[in-house]
C-alpha positions in Angstrom: 26.7 -23.4 -16.6 28.9 -24.0 -19.7 26.1 -26.1 -21.2 23.6 -23.3 -20.6 25.7 -20.7 -22.4 26.4 -23.2 -25.3 22.6 -23.8 -25.6 21.9 -20.1 -25.6 24.6 -19.4 -28.2 23.3 -22.2 -30.5 19.7 -21.0 -30.3 20.7 -17.4 -30.9 22.7 -18.4 -33.9 19.9 -20.4 -35.3 17.4 -17.6 -34.8 19.8 -15.1 -36.5 20.3 -17.2 -39.7 16.6 -18.0 -40.0 15.5 -14.4 -39.7 18.4 -13.1 -41.9 17.3 -15.6 -44.6 13.7 -14.3 -44.3 14.8 -10.7 -44.5 17.0 -11.3 -47.5 14.1 -12.3 -49.6 12.1 -9.5 -51.2 8.6 -9.6 -49.9 5.4 -7.8 -50.8 3.3 -6.6 -47.9 -0.4 -6.7 -48.6 -1.8 -3.2 -48.6 -4.8 -4.1 -46.6 -3.0 -6.2 -44.0 -2.9 -3.6 -41.2 -6.5 -2.6 -42.0 -7.7 -6.2 -41.6 -5.9 -6.3 -38.2 -7.5 -3.1 -37.1 -11.0 -4.5 -38.1 -10.3 -7.6 -36.1 -9.3 -5.7 -33.0 -12.3 -3.4 -33.2 -14.5 -6.6 -33.4 -12.8 -7.8 -30.2 -13.6 -4.6 -28.4 -17.3 -5.1 -29.4 -17.2 -8.7 -28.1 -15.7 -7.5 -24.8 -18.6 -5.1 -24.4 -21.1 -7.9 -25.2 -19.5 -10.3 -22.7 -19.6 -7.6 -20.0 -23.3 -6.9 -20.8 -24.1 -10.6 -20.5 -22.3 -10.8 -17.2 -19.7 -13.3 -18.5 -16.8 -11.1 -17.2 -16.6 -8.5 -14.5 -15.5 -4.8 -14.8 -11.9 -5.5 -13.9 -11.5 -8.2 -16.5 -13.3 -6.1 -19.1 -11.0 -3.1 -18.4 -7.9 -5.3 -18.6 -9.1 -6.9 -21.9 -9.8 -3.5 -23.3 -6.4 -2.2 -22.4 -4.7 -5.1 -24.1 -6.8 -5.0 -27.3 -6.3 -1.2 -27.4 -2.6 -1.7 -27.3 -2.8 -4.1 -30.2 -5.1 -1.8 -32.1 -2.7 1.1 -31.8 0.2 -1.2 -32.9 -1.8 -2.3 -35.9 -2.6 1.3 -36.8 1.1 2.3 -36.5 2.0 -0.7 -38.6 -0.4 0.4 -41.3 1.3 3.8 -41.5 4.7 2.1 -41.6 3.7 -0.3 -44.4 2.7 2.7 -46.6 6.3 4.0 -46.5 8.2 0.8 -47.3 10.7 1.5 -50.0 14.1 0.5 -48.5 16.6 -1.4 -50.7 17.5 -5.0 -50.1 21.0 -4.0 -49.3 19.9 -1.6 -46.5 17.6 -4.3 -45.1 20.5 -6.8 -44.9 22.8 -4.3 -43.2 20.1 -3.4 -40.6 19.3 -7.0 -40.1 22.9 -8.0 -39.5 23.3 -5.1 -36.9 20.1 -5.9 -35.2 20.3 -9.7 -35.2 24.0 -10.2 -34.7 25.2 -7.1 -32.9 22.4 -6.9 -30.4 22.5 -10.5 -29.3 26.2 -10.2 -28.6 25.8 -7.1 -26.6 22.8 -8.6 -24.7 24.6 -11.9 -23.9 27.7 -10.0 -22.8 25.6 -7.8 -20.5 23.7 -10.7 -19.1 26.9 -12.5 -18.3 27.8 -9.6 -16.1 24.5 -8.4 -14.7 22.1 -11.3 -15.2 20.8 -13.9 -12.8 20.3 -17.2 -14.6 19.6 -18.9 -11.2 16.7 -16.6 -10.4 13.2 -18.2 -10.2 10.9 -17.9 -13.1 7.7 -15.8 -13.2 4.8 -18.0 -14.2 2.3 -16.6 -16.7 -0.7 -17.3 -14.4 0.8 -15.3 -11.6 1.7 -12.3 -13.9 -1.9 -12.3 -15.3 -3.2 -11.8 -11.7 -1.2 -8.6 -11.3 -2.9 -5.3 -12.0 -2.0 -3.5 -15.3 1.2 -1.4 -14.9 0.4 2.2 -14.3 3.1 3.5 -16.7 1.8 1.2 -19.4 -1.7 2.4 -19.0 -0.5 6.1 -19.1 1.4 5.4 -22.3 -1.7 3.7 -23.8 -3.9 6.7 -22.9 -1.4 9.1 -24.4 -1.3 7.2 -27.7 -5.1 6.8 -27.9 -5.5 10.5 -27.2 -3.1 11.4 -29.9 -5.0 9.1 -32.3 -8.3 10.7 -31.3 -6.9 14.2 -31.8 -6.3 13.3 -35.4 -9.6 11.4 -35.8 -12.1 12.8 -33.2 -14.9 10.9 -34.9 -13.5 7.5 -34.1 -16.3 6.2 -31.9 -14.5 2.9 -31.1 -11.5 4.8 -29.9 -13.6 6.8 -27.5 -15.2 3.5 -26.4 -11.8 2.1 -25.6 -10.5 5.1 -23.6 -13.7 5.9 -21.7 -13.6 3.1 -19.1 -9.8 3.7 -18.7 -10.5 7.3 -17.9 -13.1 6.2 -15.3 -10.9 3.6 -13.8 -8.0 6.0 -13.4 -10.0 8.7 -11.7 -10.6 11.0 -14.7 -14.3 11.0 -14.3 -14.9 14.3 -16.2 -12.9 13.0 -19.2 -14.9 9.7 -19.0 -18.2 11.7 -19.2 -16.9 13.5 -22.4 -15.7 10.2 -23.9 -19.0 8.4 -23.2 -21.0 11.3 -24.7 -18.9 11.0 -27.8 -19.5 7.2 -28.0 -23.2 7.7 -27.9 -23.1 10.5 -30.4 -20.9 8.6 -32.9 -22.1 5.0 -32.3 -25.6 5.4 -31.1 -27.4 4.9 -27.8 -27.7 1.5 -26.1 -28.8 0.7 -22.5 -25.2 -0.2 -21.5 -23.8 3.0 -23.0 -26.4 5.2 -21.2 -25.6 3.3 -17.9 -21.9 3.9 -18.4 -22.5 7.6 -19.0 -24.6 7.8 -15.9 -21.9 6.0 -13.9 -19.3 8.5 -15.1 -21.6 11.4 -14.2 -22.1 9.8 -10.7 -18.3 9.6 -10.2 -17.8 13.1 -11.4 -20.3 14.3 -8.8 -18.4 12.5 -6.0 -21.0 9.8 -5.6 -24.2 11.8 -6.0 -26.8 10.9 -8.6 -27.3 14.2 -10.4 -30.3 15.0 -12.6 -28.1 14.3 -15.7 -27.0 11.0 -14.3 -30.6 10.1 -13.3 -31.7 10.9 -16.9 -29.0 8.6 -18.3 -30.0 5.8 -16.0 -33.6 6.2 -16.9 -32.8 5.8 -20.6 -30.7 2.8 -19.7 -33.7 0.8 -18.4 -36.0 1.6 -21.3 -36.8 -1.1 -23.9 -36.7 -4.9 -23.8 -33.1 -5.2 -22.4 -32.8 -2.8 -19.5 -29.4 -2.3 -18.0 -28.7 -4.0 -14.7 -26.2 -1.3 -13.8 -28.8 1.4 -14.5 -31.4 -0.3 -12.3 -28.9 -0.5 -9.4 -28.0 3.1 -9.7 -31.7 4.2 -9.9 -32.3 2.4 -6.6 -29.4 4.3 -5.1 -30.9 7.5 -6.4 -34.2 6.7 -4.7 -32.3 6.1 -1.4 -30.4 9.3 -1.9 -33.8 11.0 -2.0 -34.9 9.4 1.2 -37.2 6.9 -0.5 -36.0 3.7 1.1 -39.2 1.8 0.1 -38.8 3.0 -3.5 -35.2 1.8 -3.6 -36.2 -1.5 -2.1 -38.9 -1.9 -4.7 -36.5 -1.5 -7.6 -34.0 -3.9 -6.1 -36.6 -6.5 -5.2 -38.1 -6.4 -8.7 -34.7 -6.9 -10.2 -34.0 -9.8 -7.8 -37.3 -11.4 -8.7 -36.7 -11.5 -12.4 -33.0 -12.4 -12.3 -32.0 -15.9 -13.4 -30.9 -18.3 -10.6 -27.3 -18.2 -12.0 -27.2 -14.5 -12.8 -23.5 -13.4 -12.5 -24.7 -10.1 -10.9 -26.7 -11.6 -8.0 -23.8 -11.1 -5.5 -23.6 -7.4 -6.5 -27.4 -7.1 -6.2 -27.4 -8.7 -2.7 -24.5 -6.4 -1.6 -26.6 -3.4 -2.7 -29.5 -4.7 -0.7 -27.3 -5.0 2.4 -26.0 -1.5 1.7 -29.6 -0.2 1.6 -30.2 -1.9 5.0 -27.4 0.2 6.4 -26.4 -2.2 9.2 -24.0 -0.8 11.9 -20.8 -2.8 12.2 -20.3 -5.1 15.2 -17.8 -3.5 17.6 -14.7 -5.7 17.8 -12.1 -6.1 20.6 -9.2 -3.6 20.5 -6.0 -3.1 22.3 -4.9 -5.6 24.9 -8.1 -7.5 24.6 -7.6 -8.1 20.9 -3.9 -9.0 21.4 -5.0 -11.7 23.9 -7.0 -13.5 21.2 -4.1 -15.2 19.5 -5.8 -18.0 17.5 -8.7 -17.9 15.0 -10.6 -20.2 17.4 -10.3 -17.7 20.2 -11.4 -14.8 18.0 -14.4 -16.7 16.7 -15.4 -17.7 20.3 -15.2 -14.1 21.3 -17.4 -13.0 18.4 -20.0 -15.6 19.3 -20.0 -14.5 22.9 -20.5 -10.9 21.8 -23.4 -11.8 19.5 -25.0 -14.0 22.2 -24.7 -11.1 24.7 -26.3 -8.7 22.2 -29.2 -11.2 21.7 -29.7 -11.5 25.5 -29.7 -7.7 25.9 -32.2 -7.1 23.1 -34.5 -9.8 24.5 -34.5 -8.0 27.8 -34.5 -4.3 26.9 -35.7 -4.1 23.3 -32.9 -2.0 21.7 -33.0 0.2 18.6 -33.3 -0.8 14.9 -29.5 -0.6 14.3 -28.9 -3.2 17.0 -31.5 -5.6 15.7 -30.1 -5.2 12.2 -26.7 -6.0 13.6 -27.9 -9.1 15.4 -29.6 -10.5 12.3 -26.6 -10.0 10.1 -24.2 -11.4 12.7 -26.3 -14.5 13.2 -26.4 -15.0 9.4 -22.7 -14.4 9.0 -21.9 -17.0 11.6 -24.1 -19.5 9.8 -26.8 -19.5 12.4 -29.6 -19.2 9.8 -32.5 -20.2 12.0 -31.4 -17.8 14.8 -31.1 -15.1 12.2 -34.6 -15.7 11.0 -35.9 -15.7 14.5 -34.2 -12.4 15.3 -35.7 -11.0 12.0 -39.2 -12.0 13.0 -38.8 -10.4 16.5 -37.5 -7.2 14.9 -40.4 -7.0 12.5 -42.8 -7.4 15.3 -41.1 -4.6 17.3 -41.0 -2.1 14.4 -44.2 -3.1 12.6 -45.4 0.5 12.6 -42.3 2.0 11.1 -42.3 1.7 7.3 -38.7 2.8 6.8 -37.5 0.3 9.4 -39.6 -2.5 7.7 -38.0 -1.7 4.4 -34.5 -1.9 5.9 -35.2 -5.2 7.5 -36.6 -6.6 4.3 -33.6 -5.4 2.4 -31.3 -7.1 4.8 -33.3 -10.3 4.7 -33.1 -10.4 0.9 -29.5 -9.4 0.8 -28.5 -12.1 3.2 -30.5 -14.7 1.4 -32.8 -15.3 4.4 -35.8 -14.6 2.1 -36.4 -14.4 -1.6 -33.9 -15.8 -4.2 -31.5 -18.4 -2.7 -33.3 -18.6 0.6 
């Protein structure tokens, strides 16, 4: 332990004298240094938006990246204001440096000797990066961005930084206002219109309003339609009871998607959501407690699925049960049995257009047909 404290003392002393020497020299701060940093961080925000549009990162990674860049952007802006007021004497700088670099390390080391835990395990960077952003940190960031926007309400980049944070923290109405400002100040793009529509959707508690629909319609115009906008327009069609129309939109999107499109999983999940498959009832209570191992639980599930198949073969069953059988077979990896059940269900409900659409949506969503089949 003595060697540890000696090493810490030596490193602290070296750091103190290096920094004191640097502070003792009179330096000129470039007037445009902070402005250059701000420009770089704004470009990074644009690059995050472009990466998200290309599907290179998902929404969570994009939001986390925006939070970090926004923090740096605010720090650069604050530094710019501080640089403008630099006029302290060399003597004052030296006194402050001695206090900060000598006094504080002594206090810190003394406190750590009493309260610290040098034997505690480390916290690897990779593990920390997997943790969600701290709520207090995000709240502080939002407060600072809002203060900056109050002074400069025409800062379109600032609105673009804070809009997804509003949406991600449940402030949907504020997100709507922010995205409207982004479009007003920076111009309309498919992704910005889709983001506005998504905020309107969230503000209406999961209902595609007329305003949201109009934004989504604008997002799919032109040569580079928004994937998000297309997905929400399918949901709007389903909301109106037009299952076939919703399926048509999703199927067209699936047909033109590249084989390695990063949004394919989300698209297939939306197709399965459109199919609206009832969940398979699982054992509860004492029966569930008796299934102690994964092998026992899997055997029970297979027995339930086989029993459902036998019952449907003998008595027909309703659409929900057939959908449940097809999905269960596919989930268990019994692809051929899933396809056979799908064929039987289609024959049984051949005269029902809505049932046929739900069955096709499930087939596409599970990869039994179409892309990836």
